C-alpha positions in Angstrom: 98.7 113.1 97.7 99.4 111.4 101.0 96.6 109.5 102.6 95.4 110.8 106.0 95.3 108.2 108.7 93.4 108.0 111.9 95.5 106.7 114.7 97.5 107.2 117.8 101.0 108.5 118.2 103.1 108.1 121.3 105.4 111.1 121.8 108.2 111.4 124.3 108.8 115.0 125.6 111.8 116.3 127.5 113.1 119.5 128.8 116.3 120.4 130.8 116.4 124.2 130.5 114.4 127.0 131.9 111.0 126.3 133.6 110.9 122.6 132.6 107.4 121.8 133.8 106.0 124.9 132.2 107.9 124.0 128.9 106.3 120.6 128.9 102.8 121.9 129.7 103.1 124.5 126.9 104.3 121.7 124.6 101.2 119.7 125.4 99.0 122.7 124.6 100.7 123.1 121.2 100.4 119.4 120.5 96.6 119.7 121.1 96.5 122.7 118.7 98.7 121.3 115.9 98.6 117.5 116.1 95.4 116.2 117.7 93.5 115.1 120.7 95.8 114.2 123.7 94.3 111.0 125.1 96.8 110.2 127.8 99.6 112.0 129.7 102.2 110.3 131.9 103.6 111.7 135.1 106.9 113.6 135.0 110.0 111.5 135.1 113.2 113.2 136.4 116.6 111.9 135.2 120.1 112.9 134.4 121.1 113.6 130.8 121.9 110.5 128.7 124.7 110.4 126.0 126.1 113.9 127.0 127.4 115.7 130.1 125.3 118.5 131.7 124.5 119.8 135.2 120.9 120.2 134.1 118.5 117.5 135.1 115.8 116.5 132.6 112.1 116.2 133.1 110.7 113.7 130.6 107.2 112.4 130.0 105.1 110.8 127.3 101.8 111.6 125.7 99.4 109.7 123.5 97.8 111.7 120.8 94.9 110.8 118.4 95.9 112.3 115.1 95.0 112.2 111.4 98.4 113.5 110.3 100.6 111.5 108.0 104.0 110.5 109.4 105.8 113.3 107.6 103.2 115.8 108.5 103.5 114.7 112.2 107.2 115.2 112.0 106.8 118.7 110.6 104.3 119.6 113.2 106.7 118.4 116.0 109.5 120.4 114.5 107.3 123.5 114.3 106.3 123.1 118.0 110.0 122.8 119.0 110.8 126.0 117.2 107.7 127.8 118.7 109.0 126.9 122.2 112.5 128.3 121.4 114.5 125.2 120.6 117.6 126.0 118.5 119.1 122.9 116.9 122.8 122.7 116.4 125.1 120.1 114.9 125.5 118.4 118.3 123.6 115.1 118.6 122.7 115.6 122.2 122.8 118.9 124.2 120.8 120.9 126.7 117.4 121.8 125.3 114.3 123.8 126.2 112.1 121.1 124.6 112.6 117.8 122.7 109.8 115.8 121.1 110.4 112.4 119.7 107.9 110.1 117.8 108.2 106.8 119.6 105.3 104.9 118.0 102.7 105.7 115.4 100.0 103.0 115.2 101.9 99.8 114.3 103.9 101.4 111.6 107.5 100.6 110.9 109.2 103.4 108.9 112.9 103.6 108.1 113.7 106.7 106.0 116.6 109.1 106.2 114.6 111.8 108.1 112.1 109.6 110.0 112.5 106.3 111.8 109.5 104.8 113.6 109.6 103.2 116.1 112.2 105.5 117.6 115.5 103.6 117.2 116.7 104.2 120.8 113.6 104.1 123.0 113.8 100.4 123.8 116.9 101.1 126.0 115.7 104.3 127.6 114.0 104.0 131.0 113.1 107.7 130.8 110.8 106.9 127.8 109.7 103.3 128.8 108.7 104.1 132.3 106.3 107.1 131.6 105.1 105.3 128.4 104.3 102.2 130.3 102.5 104.2 132.9 99.9 105.2 130.3 99.4 101.8 128.7 101.4 98.6 127.9 102.1 99.4 124.3 103.5 96.7 122.1 106.5 97.4 120.0 105.7 96.5 116.3 109.2 95.1 115.6 110.0 93.0 118.7 106.5 92.5 120.0 107.4 93.3 123.6 105.7 95.7 126.0 107.3 98.6 127.8 107.4 96.5 131.0 109.2 93.7 129.1 111.7 96.0 127.5 112.6 97.5 130.9 113.7 94.1 132.2 
C-alpha cells in the first residue's frame, strides 16, 4: 500500500477554449474537492499557444495545493478533473483544450516514470508557467536548485 504524504503540489492550469476564466475557476473548485486545500493562486497569464498553431489565446495560471495524495493518486485526480470539465484527449501532443492541468512540483520529489515525470520536464523553459508560479512564491527546482526568477533569465 502506498504511503500517504503531506505536502504541497504546484499545478499549472491552462485553458484556450470556451469561457476560459470560468473553466479555470471551476477547475480550482474541483481541485479543492478532489486534491486538497488550495493555499495560493496566481493571477491569470495570457499567452499564445506554444508548440502548436491556434487562433485561440491561452489563459494560464498556477495554484499551490496542500495534499495528502500520493503522486499517482494526484495524477489520477487531475485526470478525473480534466474529464469532469470536458477535456477530450486525442493522440495529438498539443492542441486546443478546455482545460489542461500539469503537476509542476510535488514537494522536493524527483520522479521519472513512464506515466509521471516530476518536476514537469518542460516547465523550466515556459514563461507561462514560471511567471505565475513565481508570483506565488520563489520555488526552488529540486534538480537544478534554481528559483522561478532565475529560470526566467
